C-alpha positions, 0 to 999 in steps of 0.5 A: 813237815818230815825231816830225814838229816843224813849225818855223814857224805855218803860215797864221795859226796863231800857238801852240805845241803836241804832239799825242800818238797814243799809238795811232800811236806818232806825236807832233807838235810845233808851234814857232815857231823863226823866231827861234831861233838855230842852236844852238837849231834844231839841238836841236829837229829832232836827233831828228824823223823828219819837218820841216815848213816853209814859209818858213824856210831850213836851214842844211847844218849843221842838216840834218846835226845831225838825225840821224833825218830821214826827210823835209822836207815843204813847206807850201806851195801854188802855182806859185812855189816 
């Protein structure tokens, strides 16, 4: 199963949820991780294939522990990012 993990609310959304698509074998998990410590964040991202962020910084330690990571998507538009 492909895990897509969203690390912070995108836009004005302020909730946590899981979307499961059995046909595509994908799971999308949204959590507000902005107040999480690094160890909790590592636990959350360790099995993700795709991470979606808006402004959340990710340390080198977090990225090294994301063992199945294939992509990071930045949910932002504009020229100043």
